[in-house]
Each structure stands twice: as C-alpha cells, then as structure tokens.
Legacy VTK file of the C-alpha trace (Angstrom):
# vtk DataFile Version 3.0
C-alpha trace
ASCII
DATASET POLYDATA
POINTS 318 float
27.337 16.801 -71.949
27.918 20.256 -70.665
28.069 19.345 -67.121
30.558 16.572 -67.834
33.039 18.873 -69.110
34.988 20.237 -66.018
34.970 17.279 -64.778
36.398 15.148 -67.677
38.654 17.990 -67.793
40.545 16.568 -64.744
40.760 13.110 -65.658
42.848 14.952 -69.052
40.051 14.836 -71.504
39.293 18.000 -73.862
35.305 17.797 -74.537
33.816 20.193 -77.553
30.482 20.335 -77.516
28.003 20.903 -80.782
24.865 21.570 -79.897
22.282 21.488 -81.883
21.563 23.898 -84.494
18.502 26.253 -85.905
15.992 24.665 -87.867
16.756 26.475 -91.501
18.023 24.692 -93.922
21.314 26.142 -94.117
22.045 26.235 -90.840
21.932 21.804 -90.375
24.269 22.068 -93.600
26.773 24.323 -91.258
26.239 22.258 -88.571
27.063 19.005 -90.752
30.083 20.187 -92.014
31.554 21.391 -88.967
30.524 17.841 -87.148
32.915 16.487 -90.262
35.688 19.125 -89.422
35.879 18.555 -86.128
35.670 14.229 -86.312
38.917 14.474 -88.071
40.727 16.722 -85.333
39.428 14.485 -82.573
40.397 11.554 -81.279
36.061 9.936 -80.003
32.744 11.211 -81.732
30.505 11.441 -78.973
26.844 11.439 -80.489
23.992 11.794 -77.966
20.341 10.424 -79.225
21.107 12.126 -82.745
19.552 9.761 -85.512
21.567 10.810 -88.592
20.879 9.345 -91.632
22.970 6.391 -93.224
24.781 8.188 -96.043
25.832 11.464 -93.359
26.796 8.581 -90.983
28.937 6.424 -92.919
30.913 9.464 -94.063
31.261 10.035 -90.508
32.639 6.760 -90.303
35.029 6.809 -92.613
36.590 9.960 -91.117
36.557 8.862 -87.640
35.748 5.047 -86.945
36.007 5.910 -82.843
31.987 6.799 -83.169
30.081 6.204 -79.657
26.078 6.647 -79.425
24.743 7.708 -76.360
20.587 7.267 -75.720
18.883 7.454 -72.659
15.419 7.021 -74.253
13.565 4.272 -76.751
14.406 6.002 -79.479
13.834 2.776 -81.682
10.158 3.020 -80.355
6.852 4.866 -81.092
6.783 8.196 -78.442
3.323 7.372 -76.492
1.496 10.690 -77.624
2.743 10.217 -80.746
0.145 8.349 -83.414
0.767 5.258 -85.399
0.378 6.936 -88.681
3.092 9.677 -87.720
6.214 7.695 -86.451
7.905 5.503 -89.195
8.986 2.873 -87.003
10.490 0.972 -89.980
12.704 3.936 -90.633
13.733 5.169 -87.324
14.489 1.554 -86.132
16.028 1.103 -89.818
18.571 4.508 -89.416
19.313 3.727 -85.413
20.170 -0.163 -86.435
22.736 1.051 -88.909
24.153 3.706 -86.458
24.203 0.806 -83.885
25.970 -1.424 -85.827
28.820 0.695 -86.858
29.522 2.325 -83.486
32.687 1.287 -81.845
30.992 1.460 -78.812
27.362 2.318 -77.206
26.102 3.655 -74.058
22.517 3.581 -72.835
20.775 4.737 -69.491
19.002 1.492 -68.389
19.337 -2.497 -68.924
15.748 -2.225 -71.439
17.690 -0.211 -73.695
20.772 -2.230 -73.429
18.618 -5.420 -74.173
17.998 -4.041 -77.283
21.342 -2.757 -78.279
23.289 -6.164 -77.218
22.484 -8.037 -80.625
23.718 -5.180 -82.784
26.373 -4.494 -80.677
27.977 -6.069 -77.755
29.977 -3.305 -76.661
27.722 -1.803 -75.053
27.945 0.044 -71.980
25.233 1.250 -68.885
25.669 4.688 -67.864
22.551 6.367 -65.359
21.441 9.486 -66.584
22.797 11.713 -63.297
21.877 14.909 -61.598
23.587 17.909 -60.995
25.649 18.000 -57.526
24.586 21.813 -56.627
20.622 20.229 -56.837
20.996 18.498 -53.421
19.132 20.848 -51.391
16.782 19.969 -49.008
13.037 20.754 -50.321
11.565 23.820 -48.069
7.464 24.181 -48.769
6.248 26.716 -46.634
2.676 26.372 -47.451
0.583 24.338 -45.035
-0.562 22.250 -48.257
0.717 19.161 -49.093
2.311 19.344 -52.469
1.940 16.702 -54.969
4.435 17.659 -57.363
5.675 16.188 -60.988
7.790 18.013 -63.664
8.703 17.141 -67.517
7.436 17.464 -70.622
4.301 18.446 -72.254
4.253 14.559 -73.919
4.349 13.059 -71.032
1.666 15.040 -69.257
-0.611 11.780 -70.521
0.396 10.046 -67.346
-0.620 12.370 -64.837
-3.699 12.725 -66.834
-4.337 9.074 -66.350
-4.207 8.996 -62.423
-7.416 11.898 -62.321
-9.280 9.338 -60.769
-6.641 9.042 -58.229
-6.216 12.656 -57.394
-9.991 12.788 -57.583
-10.659 10.000 -55.048
-7.880 12.282 -52.719
-9.642 15.246 -52.883
-12.750 13.896 -51.325
-10.848 12.429 -48.727
-8.493 15.460 -48.021
-10.499 17.797 -49.070
-8.236 21.055 -49.209
-4.812 19.741 -47.374
-3.211 19.127 -50.549
-2.636 20.589 -54.015
-1.285 19.019 -57.044
1.422 21.038 -58.839
2.597 20.449 -62.715
6.137 21.932 -63.576
5.994 21.942 -67.586
5.569 24.183 -70.799
2.182 23.268 -70.784
-0.994 23.607 -68.190
-2.540 20.485 -67.315
-6.583 20.636 -65.998
-7.824 18.317 -64.168
-11.328 17.848 -62.799
-12.121 18.087 -58.978
-8.303 19.049 -58.029
-6.624 21.857 -57.638
-4.141 22.088 -59.773
-1.173 24.803 -60.352
0.708 25.288 -63.367
4.120 26.878 -63.264
5.613 26.685 -66.604
9.334 25.382 -66.350
12.406 27.785 -66.627
15.960 26.774 -66.087
16.383 29.524 -63.812
13.519 28.655 -61.463
13.177 24.764 -61.713
15.031 24.237 -58.844
12.753 26.612 -56.454
9.814 25.092 -57.906
11.380 21.583 -56.878
11.875 22.852 -53.758
7.841 23.217 -52.878
7.235 19.626 -53.844
6.188 17.033 -50.858
5.535 14.402 -52.254
7.238 13.777 -56.370
5.032 11.022 -58.469
6.154 9.763 -62.033
3.340 7.565 -63.693
4.270 5.945 -66.684
2.711 4.103 -69.383
2.976 0.014 -70.513
4.668 0.391 -73.548
8.362 0.312 -74.798
8.554 3.908 -75.181
7.937 4.193 -71.249
10.051 1.100 -70.455
13.053 3.045 -71.815
12.618 5.877 -69.471
15.493 6.839 -67.032
13.913 7.614 -63.967
15.400 11.253 -64.355
12.165 12.523 -62.695
12.557 10.631 -59.996
16.075 11.062 -59.332
15.402 14.656 -59.455
13.092 14.134 -56.222
15.154 12.012 -55.168
18.177 14.751 -55.262
16.265 17.457 -52.738
15.148 14.956 -50.504
11.651 14.889 -51.666
9.606 10.916 -51.236
8.584 9.615 -54.342
5.601 7.273 -55.874
6.190 5.927 -59.155
5.178 3.157 -61.327
6.799 0.055 -61.005
8.074 0.276 -64.883
10.980 -0.215 -66.479
14.267 2.130 -64.576
12.181 3.223 -61.516
12.017 -0.121 -59.976
15.888 -0.372 -60.382
16.340 3.186 -58.405
12.791 2.708 -55.753
13.297 0.366 -53.087
9.905 -0.012 -51.937
9.116 1.417 -48.788
12.499 2.061 -48.131
13.096 5.422 -50.499
9.639 5.195 -52.147
6.793 3.424 -53.023
6.070 1.373 -56.584
1.908 1.849 -57.569
0.770 0.007 -60.152
-2.745 0.759 -59.536
-5.116 3.438 -58.568
-5.780 2.020 -55.500
-2.212 1.923 -54.438
-1.604 4.939 -56.002
-3.859 6.456 -53.087
-2.547 4.150 -50.503
0.556 5.401 -51.107
-0.110 8.749 -51.769
-2.446 9.081 -48.668
-0.047 7.797 -46.190
2.876 10.171 -47.302
0.172 12.668 -46.991
-0.738 11.899 -43.189
3.149 10.990 -42.350
6.023 14.268 -42.449
8.477 11.538 -40.631
7.676 8.901 -43.117
8.495 11.687 -45.849
11.622 12.713 -44.197
12.905 9.365 -44.377
12.340 8.118 -47.320
13.268 11.223 -48.610
16.535 11.277 -46.899
16.934 7.598 -47.716
16.605 8.792 -51.672
19.077 11.537 -51.441
21.391 9.096 -50.052
21.278 6.783 -53.030
21.717 9.548 -55.695
24.427 11.112 -53.932
26.192 7.895 -53.849
25.107 6.573 -57.632
23.617 9.396 -59.883
25.542 12.484 -59.615
27.793 13.434 -61.772
30.541 13.012 -59.664
29.388 9.301 -59.425
29.139 8.714 -63.264
32.174 9.870 -64.579
34.453 7.901 -64.149
32.309 5.036 -65.981
32.819 7.292 -68.641
35.638 8.155 -68.486
36.763 4.192 -68.966
34.198 3.822 -71.898
35.734 6.780 -73.303
39.609 5.361 -72.725
39.007 2.300 -73.763
37.585 3.278 -77.064
41.051 5.272 -77.905
42.863 1.989 -76.475
40.822 -0.569 -78.365
LINES 1 319
318 0 1 2 3 4 5 6 7 8 9 10 11 12 13 14 15 16 17 18 19 20 21 22 23 24 25 26 27 28 29 30 31 32 33 34 35 36 37 38 39 40 41 42 43 44 45 46 47 48 49 50 51 52 53 54 55 56 57 58 59 60 61 62 63 64 65 66 67 68 69 70 71 72 73 74 75 76 77 78 79 80 81 82 83 84 85 86 87 88 89 90 91 92 93 94 95 96 97 98 99 100 101 102 103 104 105 106 107 108 109 110 111 112 113 114 115 116 117 118 119 120 121 122 123 124 125 126 127 128 129 130 131 132 133 134 135 136 137 138 139 140 141 142 143 144 145 146 147 148 149 150 151 152 153 154 155 156 157 158 159 160 161 162 163 164 165 166 167 168 169 170 171 172 173 174 175 176 177 178 179 180 181 182 183 184 185 186 187 188 189 190 191 192 193 194 195 196 197 198 199 200 201 202 203 204 205 206 207 208 209 210 211 212 213 214 215 216 217 218 219 220 221 222 223 224 225 226 227 228 229 230 231 232 233 234 235 236 237 238 239 240 241 242 243 244 245 246 247 248 249 250 251 252 253 254 255 256 257 258 259 260 261 262 263 264 265 266 267 268 269 270 271 272 273 274 275 276 277 278 279 280 281 282 283 284 285 286 287 288 289 290 291 292 293 294 295 296 297 298 299 300 301 302 303 304 305 306 307 308 309 310 311 312 313 314 315 316 317
C-alpha cells in the first residue's frame, strides 16, 4: 500500500496507512482505537489481510460501512508448514467469512481466491499483486557458474527441499557448472548440492536477485499453494530472469509455457527445463525478455493502480 500511495494521489485520493503495531498488548489496543478513530474520519477503510475478531469488525462496520477487504494468500487454508493441530481452520474461516460477507468490496489476487469469496460476497475483484517499476532491471551475474535462485520466507523453503533429488541429479550431470542461491531469512542445506545462503534484506534484495540466471518457484498441491499469487515469478520476470515453476494456481496464468518460462510438474520435467536453460544462454535471454514485457504491461503498480482506483471510486459511489 505504501507503493500505491504516490500513484493514487495523482488520482486525487489521499491515503493514510496504519502499519501493524508491536506485539505488546497496550500497543495493540492503541492500534485498534486508532483504526476506529480513522475510520470515522475517512471515506473508505481498506483492510489488507488482517482478520479481525468479529466484535471489533462489527464495531468498525458500524462506524464506516465502506470497507474493502484485500488478500492475496489463502487465509482460509492451513499453511503447508503448520501442523494441523496448530491451525484452527473452523475459527479462522468463521472470522474471515464474517468479514467477507459484511465488507462492501473484496479484492483478491487470483481466480482461486475469487472462487472462494464469490458465494459469500459477489462484489469481488481481482487485482494482481504488482512489483515496483524501479525493479525492472536486467540481471547481471558475473560468475562463471549458472545461478539457480529462489527468494522467499522460511516457511516456504520446504518446497525447494522437495526438489533435493532434482538438484542432486543436476549436480551429477553438470558437476560444478551451477550453484543454488537461496535468499531467505533462514538457510537451506541440501546434500550433494552447492548452496549459497544469503540472508534477505530489503536494501540488498535487488542486488541479490540480479545475480540469478534462472528463477524457480516450486509449490505443493494444497489450497495454501493454490492461493499463492506468483509474486516470486513476477520478481524474477521483472529483472529479465527466466523462470521454472510448478503448474499450480496463478503460476499457470502468468507463465506461458515455453514463451516466458516453463511449468514443471514431475522431477523429470524440472530436470529437463532447468537443463535446457543451463545449456542455452540465448534461450534464457529470450524467455527473460518475454517475461519482463509481460510484467511491464500487467504487473507493475502503474499497471494495476487504475484497477484499484476503479474499485475505490465504486465503493464510494455505491
């Protein structure tokens, strides 16, 4: 939302963002009071992914009925890494569905999420999760090795771990011709694979991504994975990096197989497509260029801001 602020101001919309508070109880109480106070002063309350308790949302809705709820993850599904006994699916869905039914408008990141929302609230719109325009730079790996890269949070590292055999086979095939680079808040260690772990930081994210030759986004087949909005893929594409990804959820909408990336289902397919890109630098450039043009056209803040403006304007008119 911070990235949308200056763009929306050009449309005459003033935005005030309230970031999440520190975990202390008093800070949370002050934060909730501030939300209610701001809700009374502003035309629209735009909630991004925060599932409030029913009582608070009831009060908030009484103060301002122009509420837009926005989410780009399958909040209703158990995260893949979380044990079943640590995620109360009934409680989470009960609160989320309460919010969805009473929000004036719902914004989601892909069709899978829209299909979940529609029976509860037909006033739902898809706005893809965008990347920042200033990130549209070409990658510039100066190493003599092909760098296969992954960026993300530690809870999603398990998907890369599922490809251990793929990387072990690639390592036997290409020996020292490639390395695996992980940009994350926690390291990943794989047997028989050279892994460079780089701790993620906002300041160095761009430089770290620029060293990647092939970006990957493996996923599972559960609802949590299907709710993903292909943000990693868009980050890679925005820098002209070719991608190989699982054919799950929005990945299939963003990637045109063989044109701007590859979709790999089986271990054999992962090996085939990564090998193809390791062996052919011109192919990497071609797929990377196509992906970059797609991002410029459809997935920057400048491209999605008009969609958001229409949603905001309609919310006020209705």
